[in-house]
Backbone bond lengths (Angstrom), bond angles and torsions (degrees), N, CA, C in turn:
res aa  C-N    CA-C-N  psi(-1)  N-CA   C-N-CA  omega(-1)  CA-C   N-CA-C  phi
1 M - - - 1.490 - - 1.543 108.54 -
2 H 1.319 115.84 152.96 1.457 121.59 169.48 1.538 104.24 -109.62
3 I 1.341 112.69 118.99 1.508 118.92 -172.25 1.555 107.93 -115.23
4 L 1.345 110.18 134.31 1.450 119.28 173.66 1.575 104.40 -97.00
5 M 1.364 115.38 136.70 1.454 116.05 -168.71 1.506 111.92 -144.90
6 T 1.366 114.12 132.56 1.456 120.09 172.44 1.543 111.05 -104.51
7 G 1.253 120.39 156.91 1.443 121.46 -178.52 1.458 116.52 75.09
8 G 1.338 116.23 16.87 1.422 119.40 -174.30 1.500 119.18 -67.80
9 T 1.352 116.39 -12.26 1.436 121.71 177.68 1.478 112.16 -101.12
10 G 1.330 119.52 6.16 1.418 125.44 -175.04 1.565 112.71 -91.52
11 F 1.269 116.86 -173.72 1.489 123.57 -174.90 1.563 108.44 -58.07
12 I 1.299 115.24 -59.36 1.446 119.42 -177.90 1.544 111.24 -72.76
13 G 1.328 116.34 -38.39 1.492 122.46 -172.99 1.489 112.06 -62.09
14 K 1.340 118.47 -39.96 1.496 118.18 178.12 1.531 114.00 -63.58
15 H 1.318 115.65 -37.69 1.475 118.55 178.89 1.513 108.95 -74.07
16 L 1.324 119.49 -40.41 1.415 120.26 -178.26 1.533 111.81 -67.36
17 L 1.325 117.71 -35.11 1.466 119.16 179.17 1.578 107.63 -63.38
18 R 1.276 115.20 -42.15 1.518 117.04 179.59 1.534 111.56 -61.95
19 V 1.308 118.64 -38.65 1.448 120.74 -177.64 1.538 110.23 -72.44
20 L 1.335 115.66 -40.96 1.458 119.81 178.88 1.517 111.26 -59.17
21 L 1.296 117.42 -47.05 1.485 122.40 177.19 1.492 112.97 -62.52
22 D 1.297 116.63 -41.99 1.474 122.85 179.63 1.572 110.66 -58.78
23 R 1.364 114.52 -33.84 1.409 122.43 178.50 1.514 116.88 -90.34
24 G 1.359 114.03 8.10 1.440 119.27 170.06 1.517 117.66 88.53
25 H 1.339 114.08 13.91 1.484 119.80 178.97 1.526 110.03 -88.31
26 R 1.302 115.78 151.71 1.498 119.93 167.03 1.503 110.19 -95.90
27 V 1.359 114.41 148.30 1.488 117.91 -174.43 1.503 109.03 -134.21
28 T 1.332 117.46 131.33 1.474 121.17 167.10 1.529 107.97 -110.42
29 L 1.318 112.07 124.83 1.499 118.95 -178.03 1.482 110.49 -97.10
30 L 1.311 114.53 131.36 1.505 120.73 170.33 1.520 105.54 -91.53
31 I 1.305 117.27 118.20 1.446 122.39 -176.08 1.552 111.06 -125.40
32 R 1.305 118.33 126.44 1.492 122.83 179.73 1.490 109.09 -55.02
33 P 1.321 119.26 139.72 1.452 123.23 178.22 1.540 111.61 -55.90
34 A 1.377 115.37 -30.65 1.508 116.63 -176.77 1.518 113.79 -81.77
35 T 1.341 115.82 -7.21 1.478 119.16 -178.00 1.497 110.64 -62.29
36 A 1.285 115.67 129.56 1.459 118.45 -177.59 1.523 110.80 -79.49
37 I 1.307 114.14 106.95 1.427 120.98 176.79 1.541 108.66 -129.95
38 S 1.324 116.00 117.28 1.404 123.34 -177.65 1.546 112.56 -61.54
39 P 1.292 119.56 145.38 1.470 121.19 178.09 1.543 107.52 -60.96
40 S 1.280 116.68 -24.92 1.483 117.61 -176.05 1.584 110.65 -83.54
41 D 1.298 115.92 -8.10 1.452 118.09 176.95 1.538 110.42 -59.21
42 S 1.251 117.13 130.63 1.508 123.09 178.76 1.459 109.01 -113.61
43 W 1.297 115.39 141.23 1.553 121.90 -177.87 1.533 106.13 -114.44
44 P 1.305 116.50 137.04 1.451 118.55 -175.92 1.547 109.50 -69.35
45 E 1.319 113.72 164.54 1.465 119.71 -178.40 1.506 108.44 -62.97
46 G 1.349 116.77 137.23 1.472 121.62 -174.93 1.434 115.16 103.61
47 V 1.432 117.27 -3.00 1.432 118.97 -177.10 1.570 107.13 -117.35
48 R 1.293 113.36 133.23 1.486 122.51 174.05 1.505 108.42 -117.23
49 I 1.306 120.32 147.02 1.418 125.63 179.60 1.511 112.29 -116.72
50 I 1.314 118.18 126.49 1.511 121.95 175.72 1.543 105.05 -121.58
51 S 1.331 113.71 126.44 1.448 122.36 174.51 1.526 109.78 -69.48
52 C 1.271 120.45 121.88 1.486 120.90 -173.49 1.528 111.02 -162.37
53 D 1.319 115.51 133.67 1.443 122.81 169.87 1.517 106.52 -104.55
54 I 1.322 116.98 112.04 1.485 119.19 -175.15 1.488 112.76 -73.01
55 H 1.321 121.10 -6.18 1.420 124.72 178.37 1.610 108.67 -104.40
56 D 1.295 117.37 10.60 1.456 121.16 174.70 1.575 105.76 -124.49
57 E 1.328 113.25 110.15 1.455 118.41 -172.03 1.497 112.49 -58.44
58 S 1.344 117.34 -36.01 1.466 120.84 -178.85 1.525 111.19 -67.36
59 S 1.307 116.65 -19.05 1.476 121.88 -174.29 1.504 113.58 -79.14
60 Y 1.363 116.54 -26.32 1.453 120.29 -179.32 1.523 115.89 -112.82
61 Q 1.281 115.86 8.05 1.526 119.26 -177.78 1.495 110.76 -65.86
62 H 1.376 119.30 -22.73 1.478 119.23 -174.74 1.492 111.78 -93.68
63 I 1.354 118.76 -2.49 1.465 120.78 -176.04 1.526 110.97 -72.60
64 P 1.284 119.38 119.88 1.524 120.35 179.84 1.564 110.01 -83.77
65 A 1.336 114.37 76.41 1.472 118.79 -176.29 1.576 112.72 -54.92
66 E 1.323 113.71 -29.11 1.503 115.65 -176.45 1.499 113.20 -67.07
67 Q 1.330 118.25 -12.34 1.465 122.47 176.89 1.511 113.63 -84.16
68 F 1.331 117.22 -3.49 1.464 120.99 -176.13 1.554 108.01 -107.77
69 D 1.333 114.26 154.46 1.462 122.85 177.16 1.526 112.34 -84.44
70 A 1.371 114.12 -31.71 1.474 120.05 -176.92 1.554 110.46 -157.64
71 L 1.289 111.38 154.48 1.525 120.00 170.76 1.527 106.55 -113.28
72 V 1.319 116.07 129.33 1.431 121.70 170.74 1.570 106.97 -109.46
73 H 1.267 113.21 114.99 1.479 119.53 -175.45 1.517 109.68 -107.69
74 L 1.324 115.66 101.41 1.457 120.73 -179.84 1.500 111.25 -107.71
75 A 1.356 119.78 -23.89 1.431 124.08 -170.12 1.503 113.66 -61.84
76 W 1.291 115.57 131.13 1.520 123.48 172.87 1.490 107.52 -163.06
77 S 1.328 116.34 135.62 1.416 122.75 -175.39 1.583 111.43 -97.44
78 N 1.334 117.20 179.98 1.456 122.69 173.28 1.511 114.46 59.99
79 L 1.323 118.25 30.77 1.480 119.48 -177.72 1.485 112.11 -75.79
80 D 1.321 120.04 -5.35 1.419 123.88 175.05 1.512 111.49 -79.90
81 D 1.336 116.95 -10.34 1.515 121.07 -174.75 1.547 108.10 -143.20
82 Y 1.263 116.35 87.76 1.492 120.16 -179.86 1.534 111.87 -67.67
83 R 1.347 119.17 -15.03 1.454 121.03 -177.40 1.552 110.79 -92.08
84 S 1.340 121.00 -7.08 1.374 122.28 -177.29 1.552 111.21 -65.03
85 L 1.339 115.48 136.90 1.472 120.69 178.51 1.519 110.93 -74.91
86 A 1.307 115.58 -10.53 1.467 117.19 176.19 1.499 112.85 -62.81
87 H 1.326 118.87 -23.84 1.476 120.41 173.58 1.497 112.78 -58.76
88 I 1.320 115.15 -34.79 1.452 120.48 -178.40 1.525 115.67 -93.02
89 D 1.346 115.44 -43.01 1.449 117.10 -172.96 1.550 113.48 -92.37
90 A 1.321 118.89 -11.07 1.454 123.73 -179.57 1.469 114.57 -118.80
91 L 1.378 114.90 -57.80 1.433 119.53 -171.38 1.579 110.67 -75.34
92 L 1.319 117.48 -42.11 1.420 119.75 -176.92 1.552 113.13 -60.30
93 P 1.345 121.38 -50.50 1.456 119.09 179.99 1.539 112.99 -61.40
94 G 1.353 117.62 -35.38 1.428 118.03 176.65 1.498 115.48 -64.71
95 D 1.320 115.15 -38.25 1.468 123.30 -179.88 1.523 108.02 -68.26
96 M 1.332 115.49 -41.89 1.490 119.25 -178.86 1.563 111.63 -60.47
97 K 1.356 116.00 -46.30 1.463 119.94 179.41 1.582 112.64 -63.91
98 F 1.359 112.63 -44.61 1.473 117.04 178.61 1.484 113.10 -58.76
99 L 1.336 115.92 -50.26 1.469 121.33 -174.51 1.531 111.56 -69.88
100 R 1.323 117.07 -32.57 1.491 118.94 175.04 1.510 108.82 -68.40
101 T 1.275 119.04 -43.03 1.517 118.43 179.35 1.556 109.90 -63.40
102 I 1.280 120.47 -41.28 1.442 121.27 179.14 1.522 110.78 -66.12
103 A 1.344 119.63 -43.41 1.434 122.84 179.19 1.501 112.66 -62.44
104 E 1.347 117.15 -39.20 1.458 121.76 -176.92 1.599 109.54 -71.97
105 R 1.285 115.88 -15.66 1.520 118.06 177.01 1.538 109.60 -89.94
106 K 1.320 117.08 18.67 1.481 121.50 170.16 1.488 115.63 71.49
107 I 1.319 116.95 29.44 1.525 119.04 170.55 1.509 106.08 -72.56
108 P 1.375 117.65 128.60 1.458 116.95 -172.41 1.518 117.60 -76.96
109 N 1.363 118.81 -22.98 1.440 122.60 -175.58 1.478 112.12 -139.62
110 I 1.300 116.40 132.23 1.497 123.64 174.81 1.472 110.65 -125.49
111 F 1.371 115.37 123.27 1.419 122.60 175.35 1.525 106.32 -107.74
112 V 1.312 118.32 127.48 1.502 123.36 177.72 1.530 108.69 -125.06
113 S 1.344 111.92 137.53 1.465 119.49 -178.78 1.568 105.94 -83.15
114 G 1.366 114.62 115.08 1.428 118.72 173.24 1.510 109.70 -99.83
115 T 1.313 120.78 -158.19 1.443 123.01 -174.02 1.532 109.99 -147.22
116 C 1.380 113.69 146.93 1.457 116.65 176.89 1.495 112.17 -69.25
117 F 1.368 117.43 -11.70 1.489 120.86 173.37 1.521 111.64 -66.66
118 E 1.311 118.29 -10.09 1.477 118.21 177.81 1.532 109.95 -68.57
119 Y 1.345 119.16 -19.06 1.462 121.17 178.78 1.521 110.82 -81.16
120 G 1.324 118.22 -9.75 1.461 120.42 175.63 1.553 113.76 65.37
121 M 1.304 118.59 -134.67 1.426 122.62 -173.58 1.514 114.59 -93.43
122 Q 1.347 117.94 17.28 1.463 121.92 178.42 1.494 108.89 -70.90
123 E 1.360 115.10 137.96 1.459 121.51 -178.81 1.532 113.64 -97.15
124 G 1.318 113.19 163.93 1.517 118.79 172.84 1.520 113.67 82.89
125 C 1.344 113.03 -155.06 1.415 119.62 -174.73 1.548 109.31 -82.46
126 L 1.314 118.59 120.21 1.463 123.67 -172.34 1.524 111.12 -101.57
127 S 1.333 112.44 127.76 1.477 119.34 -175.66 1.551 107.15 -117.31
128 E 1.323 116.40 155.49 1.444 122.04 -174.93 1.491 112.45 -63.95
129 E 1.392 117.59 -20.17 1.495 120.61 178.98 1.547 113.03 -75.11
130 M 1.356 114.01 -15.90 1.503 117.47 179.78 1.514 110.61 -71.37
131 P 1.381 115.96 144.52 1.462 116.41 179.58 1.542 110.44 -66.16
132 S 1.267 116.78 151.04 1.483 121.04 171.96 1.466 110.21 -78.59
133 A 1.346 115.59 146.43 1.481 120.98 -176.27 1.527 109.75 -149.92
134 P 1.314 117.55 54.53 1.461 120.69 -174.54 1.531 115.04 -62.90
135 V 1.293 116.47 144.12 1.473 120.24 179.05 1.471 111.69 -118.98
136 L 1.357 121.27 -13.57 1.426 125.69 179.82 1.500 110.20 -98.48
137 P 1.301 120.96 145.32 1.515 121.72 178.16 1.582 110.74 -56.73
138 Y 1.336 115.81 -38.68 1.443 118.03 -178.76 1.527 109.46 -59.98
139 A 1.373 115.88 -48.63 1.447 120.41 179.39 1.493 113.85 -66.66
140 M 1.304 115.29 -39.51 1.527 120.48 175.65 1.486 110.08 -55.30
141 A 1.321 116.07 -44.20 1.504 120.68 -178.27 1.530 110.83 -64.14
142 K 1.320 113.96 -47.15 1.474 118.45 177.13 1.510 112.70 -59.80
143 D 1.318 115.65 -46.35 1.475 118.87 -179.24 1.545 111.65 -63.24
144 F 1.349 116.86 -37.92 1.464 116.65 -179.86 1.582 108.93 -71.92
145 L 1.301 119.23 -34.36 1.450 122.27 177.91 1.515 110.57 -61.41
146 R 1.343 115.26 -40.45 1.472 117.46 177.37 1.541 112.16 -63.95
147 K 1.306 116.20 -44.07 1.444 119.74 -179.16 1.535 110.51 -68.12
148 Y 1.273 116.60 -34.81 1.504 119.80 176.29 1.488 109.76 -61.84
149 L 1.369 118.16 -49.45 1.419 122.19 178.98 1.547 114.98 -60.44
150 Q 1.314 112.62 -38.78 1.472 116.38 178.12 1.529 110.39 -67.95
151 E 1.254 117.86 -31.13 1.485 121.15 174.50 1.505 110.03 -72.29
152 L 1.304 118.45 -39.00 1.452 124.72 176.74 1.536 110.80 -59.15
153 Q 1.288 116.54 -36.04 1.488 121.23 -178.09 1.538 112.53 -60.19
154 K 1.367 113.37 -23.52 1.504 116.61 -178.38 1.553 110.82 -70.71
155 S 1.323 118.62 -17.41 1.426 122.34 178.38 1.513 116.79 -122.42
156 V 1.268 114.76 -15.02 1.510 122.23 178.07 1.489 108.96 -129.31
157 P 1.365 115.93 119.05 1.459 117.24 -175.13 1.541 112.94 -79.39
158 F 1.326 115.57 120.65 1.494 122.60 170.95 1.526 105.84 -163.24
159 R 1.344 113.70 159.06 1.465 119.75 174.61 1.528 107.18 -90.34
160 L 1.342 115.39 136.31 1.457 119.95 177.42 1.539 107.22 -114.37
161 Q 1.319 115.50 117.31 1.443 122.53 178.33 1.581 104.70 -108.58
162 W 1.332 116.16 102.02 1.456 120.68 -177.21 1.518 110.22 -99.99
163 G 1.335 115.66 101.88 1.493 121.73 -175.65 1.534 109.95 -88.72
164 R 1.320 115.70 111.27 1.455 122.69 175.15 1.530 107.64 -79.87
165 L 1.288 118.57 101.59 1.441 122.18 -178.34 1.466 113.23 -83.29
166 F 1.284 119.14 132.44 1.429 124.86 174.54 1.576 110.01 -93.56
167 Y 1.275 119.91 -160.00 1.428 121.54 -171.77 1.548 111.51 -76.35
168 M 1.382 111.20 139.09 1.485 116.26 179.19 1.467 109.27 -124.70
169 H 1.415 115.78 157.48 1.435 120.87 170.15 1.546 110.21 -147.43
170 G 1.307 116.02 156.36 1.399 118.29 -178.11 1.496 115.72 147.65
171 P 1.311 119.29 -173.25 1.459 124.11 178.99 1.524 114.81 -56.57
172 G 1.331 115.89 126.87 1.435 119.37 179.69 1.524 115.62 92.52
173 Q 1.336 115.23 2.26 1.450 118.31 177.96 1.507 113.04 -63.75
174 N 1.347 115.13 152.78 1.453 123.70 177.11 1.567 107.85 -47.45
175 P 1.303 118.29 127.48 1.545 118.97 -178.14 1.515 111.53 -67.15
176 K 1.370 117.17 -14.14 1.465 118.70 177.34 1.525 112.11 -89.13
177 S 1.318 119.89 0.21 1.407 121.86 176.82 1.522 111.56 -76.69
178 L 1.314 114.59 166.92 1.507 120.58 -172.52 1.447 113.87 -54.83
179 L 1.312 119.54 -59.85 1.471 122.98 -174.24 1.546 112.47 -64.32
180 P 1.323 118.83 -42.17 1.483 117.76 174.72 1.510 113.59 -63.22
181 L 1.325 118.14 -31.92 1.485 120.07 176.22 1.499 108.42 -67.85
182 L 1.285 116.13 -40.53 1.481 119.05 179.19 1.512 110.66 -64.90
183 D 1.318 118.62 -42.33 1.488 122.63 176.60 1.545 109.28 -58.75
184 Q 1.335 115.67 -44.34 1.490 117.60 179.35 1.512 112.27 -61.30
185 A 1.314 115.79 -41.55 1.517 120.02 177.81 1.529 110.59 -62.39
186 I 1.330 117.01 -43.44 1.471 122.28 179.70 1.499 107.90 -60.91
187 K 1.349 115.88 -47.40 1.537 120.38 -177.47 1.493 110.22 -60.37
188 R 1.307 116.99 -34.90 1.529 120.96 -179.46 1.497 111.85 -75.82
189 G 1.325 116.55 -8.29 1.471 121.27 -178.20 1.508 112.98 77.42
190 E 1.303 119.59 23.69 1.459 122.33 179.45 1.521 110.65 -70.06
191 N 1.306 116.14 148.24 1.491 120.33 178.21 1.475 114.51 -90.96
192 I 1.353 117.06 -23.42 1.460 123.00 -174.53 1.524 109.10 -124.63
193 F 1.323 114.54 138.37 1.482 120.50 172.90 1.582 108.96 -120.71
194 N 1.285 113.74 115.38 1.478 120.16 -178.55 1.538 108.85 -79.79
195 M 1.362 114.49 133.67 1.465 119.42 175.58 1.530 110.33 -153.42
196 S 1.256 116.07 -176.19 1.464 120.68 176.14 1.555 110.60 -74.33
197 G 1.295 117.54 -174.68 1.473 118.91 177.94 1.481 111.99 -64.21
198 G 1.297 121.34 -22.78 1.448 127.79 174.23 1.493 114.07 75.58
199 E 1.338 119.13 16.90 1.454 118.55 -178.82 1.562 112.34 -91.37
200 Q 1.276 114.95 -0.50 1.499 118.76 179.14 1.510 109.88 -62.79
201 L 1.243 120.76 135.59 1.459 125.24 178.72 1.571 105.30 -98.46
202 R 1.319 114.59 127.87 1.433 122.31 -175.02 1.580 110.57 -135.86
203 D 1.295 118.77 175.89 1.442 125.59 -176.90 1.509 107.63 -122.16
204 Y 1.298 116.48 115.21 1.461 119.40 -174.19 1.545 112.28 -119.88
205 L 1.366 116.70 145.48 1.437 123.30 172.62 1.525 107.80 -136.54
206 P 1.312 117.30 144.65 1.498 117.00 165.86 1.490 109.73 -62.94
207 V 1.198 119.21 144.88 1.473 124.17 -177.89 1.543 109.58 -61.75
208 E 1.347 118.09 -33.22 1.462 117.28 177.33 1.472 113.39 -64.47
209 T 1.327 116.86 -36.53 1.467 122.24 175.47 1.492 109.83 -67.12
210 M 1.330 120.46 -43.26 1.463 124.15 177.79 1.530 107.33 -57.14
211 A 1.327 120.58 -45.46 1.477 121.13 179.32 1.512 111.69 -63.73
212 E 1.277 120.26 -36.82 1.481 120.64 177.00 1.526 109.43 -66.02
213 K 1.261 118.59 -42.86 1.519 119.77 -179.64 1.483 112.11 -66.67
214 I 1.321 118.68 -40.86 1.469 119.58 175.80 1.527 110.24 -57.18
215 T 1.304 115.94 -45.93 1.458 121.27 -177.42 1.571 108.64 -61.10
216 T 1.332 117.13 -44.17 1.492 120.60 177.73 1.491 112.85 -60.59
217 I 1.314 117.72 -36.44 1.493 121.92 176.99 1.552 108.41 -68.39
218 L 1.278 118.23 -43.28 1.478 120.94 178.41 1.502 112.57 -61.50
219 E 1.328 116.96 -35.40 1.441 121.23 -178.00 1.565 110.95 -76.37
220 N 1.320 119.37 -7.54 1.390 123.64 179.12 1.533 110.37 -96.32
221 N 1.368 117.11 95.83 1.393 122.67 -170.92 1.535 111.65 -72.40
222 D 1.278 120.79 -9.29 1.493 121.86 -176.53 1.538 112.17 -93.19
223 F 1.297 117.44 -19.63 1.432 118.07 -174.02 1.566 115.51 -81.12
224 D 1.258 114.84 131.53 1.491 123.25 176.84 1.529 108.15 -138.71
225 G 1.298 116.84 122.26 1.449 117.08 177.62 1.493 112.48 141.45
226 I 1.332 117.34 -165.93 1.501 123.21 -174.55 1.496 107.19 -93.35
227 I 1.336 119.17 136.29 1.423 123.15 177.57 1.509 112.48 -141.40
228 N 1.298 114.26 127.25 1.469 121.10 176.18 1.548 107.63 -70.81
229 I 1.289 116.26 133.85 1.532 121.19 169.47 1.520 104.71 -117.03
230 C 1.348 110.55 106.75 1.494 115.71 -169.49 1.563 104.66 -160.38
231 S 1.332 112.80 179.49 1.476 119.18 178.69 1.539 110.43 -90.32
232 G 1.314 116.44 -27.42 1.487 120.71 -174.20 1.529 111.73 79.60
233 K 1.318 117.64 9.93 1.409 121.24 -174.59 1.598 111.61 -124.84
234 P 1.334 119.93 117.71 1.439 119.25 179.69 1.537 109.34 -74.54
235 V 1.329 116.00 132.11 1.470 125.55 176.81 1.514 108.51 -131.34
236 S 1.305 118.08 135.89 1.411 118.12 179.79 1.533 111.71 -78.79
237 V 1.313 117.87 151.40 1.433 121.70 179.84 1.498 110.28 -58.63
238 R 1.264 116.95 -39.22 1.504 122.15 179.41 1.482 109.56 -63.15
239 Q 1.344 122.18 -41.95 1.447 124.13 177.31 1.533 110.87 -64.93
240 L 1.266 115.58 -39.20 1.541 118.05 178.34 1.488 110.19 -61.35
241 V 1.321 118.47 -45.36 1.436 123.94 -177.19 1.533 110.02 -68.17
242 Q 1.356 117.84 -44.84 1.411 120.12 178.19 1.532 113.86 -62.12
243 K 1.303 116.53 -38.09 1.469 121.00 177.27 1.489 109.97 -64.71
244 H 1.313 118.10 -40.99 1.493 120.41 178.65 1.502 111.77 -66.49
245 I 1.313 118.83 -40.22 1.434 120.26 176.42 1.507 110.40 -60.81
246 K 1.382 115.92 -44.66 1.432 116.85 179.00 1.533 114.07 -62.03
247 N 1.356 117.34 -40.15 1.434 122.46 -177.75 1.591 109.21 -65.41
248 T 1.312 115.49 -34.68 1.425 119.21 -179.22 1.503 114.10 -85.13
249 Q 1.345 115.04 -7.70 1.460 121.89 177.00 1.605 107.85 64.31
250 A 1.288 115.77 34.58 1.462 119.51 175.90 1.498 112.51 -89.01
251 S 1.334 115.69 161.67 1.421 121.57 -179.27 1.549 114.68 -110.54
252 I 1.329 116.01 8.93 1.484 120.76 -172.95 1.513 108.03 -68.02
253 Q 1.349 115.35 144.31 1.414 122.79 -179.19 1.551 109.38 -103.07
254 L 1.347 114.49 147.31 1.504 118.90 -179.70 1.545 111.85 -91.53
255 N 1.294 112.58 132.81 1.473 119.26 172.56 1.495 108.01 -100.18
256 L 1.349 117.51 83.03 1.437 124.66 -173.73 1.561 110.71 -71.06
257 G 1.325 118.19 139.42 1.441 123.94 177.12 1.506 111.31 87.24
258 Y 1.295 121.54 9.68 1.448 121.08 179.97 1.512 110.27 -72.51
259 Y 1.314 119.58 -40.00 1.494 122.74 172.59 1.482 110.77 -101.32
260 P 1.361 117.76 148.43 1.440 121.14 174.16 1.520 112.11 -71.41
261 Y 1.286 118.15 158.57 1.459 121.56 173.24 1.524 109.61 -69.48
262 P 1.350 119.06 142.03 1.443 121.31 -177.69 1.584 109.30 -66.90
263 N 1.311 114.00 142.22 1.495 117.88 -176.44 1.471 113.21 -89.25
264 Y 1.341 118.96 4.32 1.503 121.29 -179.72 1.505 111.66 -105.63
265 E 1.273 117.44 5.39 1.479 122.64 -179.08 1.549 110.45 -129.58
266 P 1.324 117.37 139.00 1.503 117.53 170.66 1.538 110.25 -66.58
267 M 1.326 118.18 164.15 1.444 121.38 -178.30 1.539 110.82 -72.44
268 S 1.282 116.34 -32.19 1.468 119.06 -174.21 1.507 112.65 -136.47
269 Y 1.301 117.03 118.10 1.453 121.22 172.55 1.482 112.44 -163.06
270 W 1.351 114.53 146.82 1.409 121.86 -179.66 1.538 110.93 -151.97
271 G 1.277 118.88 169.54 1.465 119.17 -173.30 1.502 113.27 -94.19
272 N 1.332 116.34 147.03 1.431 121.45 166.14 1.553 109.60 -90.94
273 N 1.311 117.73 123.61 1.444 122.15 -174.15 1.530 113.04 -105.11
274 A 1.333 116.68 19.19 1.462 121.36 -179.11 1.516 112.74 -59.77
275 T 1.383 115.59 -38.49 1.447 117.92 -179.59 1.532 111.71 -63.05
276 F 1.330 115.21 -43.74 1.448 119.73 -179.96 1.471 111.39 -60.40
277 E 1.380 117.91 -45.05 1.413 121.89 -177.85 1.571 111.55 -67.60
278 A 1.321 114.53 -32.84 1.478 117.70 -178.74 1.526 112.35 -71.45
279 I 1.329 117.29 -38.39 1.488 117.22 -176.00 1.562 111.99 -87.38
280 T 1.317 116.96 -17.05 1.444 118.43 -176.55 1.518 113.53 -113.52
281 G 1.356 116.98 -19.14 1.440 120.56 -177.98 1.526 111.26 74.13
282 Q 1.383 116.28 12.66 1.471 120.51 176.21 1.465 113.39 -106.17
283 V 1.300 115.48 145.31 1.499 120.31 171.81 1.485 106.93 -94.90
284 L 1.349 113.55 123.45 1.500 118.50 -175.36 1.494 110.82 -80.93
285 N 1.313 118.29 110.13 1.462 122.21 175.59 1.485 110.13 -104.31
286 S 1.317 114.67 151.53 1.454 120.00 176.61 1.494 113.48 -87.11
């Protein structure tokens, strides 16, 4: 396949690009003009770069979307602040216009990265059949974008593969995320790491596994709809941290309960991966 891709320089995108190329696909990356890429940066064979701001209509008018087999849309800003209204009043309208333009140019398949936050405060095992109930502006924007694209499908033919991504960890992760903060504390030689009580149950995947699963979904030309990309296994935040400390052979101690639990997430939730297993025949392991 020849894949058009946004967000290819981000956390997920870098890993996904590697998997796509390893599986023999060609990739054209849309990269914002302001993105810092050194002249010495080299891209592997099979990658083409187009300078494009997807929130500037004049920037993507020249893109021949009909020449591609699929669009992978990962790009989204302001991920350091899920509560920012910019997700709704700035990012959402720009994404809607961009995706409509690409869809109207006859691209057959669009994969968009959604979020488990679309489920809101619902507890337990979350399946795609459950109603969305977002409480954060970020999740509200993603949820509305999905509904918009589903409505667009009634007049513009394309497959929509909406991947609800659960928690990821691995190389290139936001340095303000839990495990990178832990690594920084270990590197500084600190004896104590402050965190919440750690009893929240979450669903984690290594980002490399996430990239493999997204690729597998893309390669399934029959699937259209919402799909959880998750491990299907609840793991406490404390267990995740303790396992990481053990794997790094660090001696740092946990100061549990230092931070309060976030009020925008339920205490216990994880994904149901039955849809993924049904359409791919794969059992999703972490």
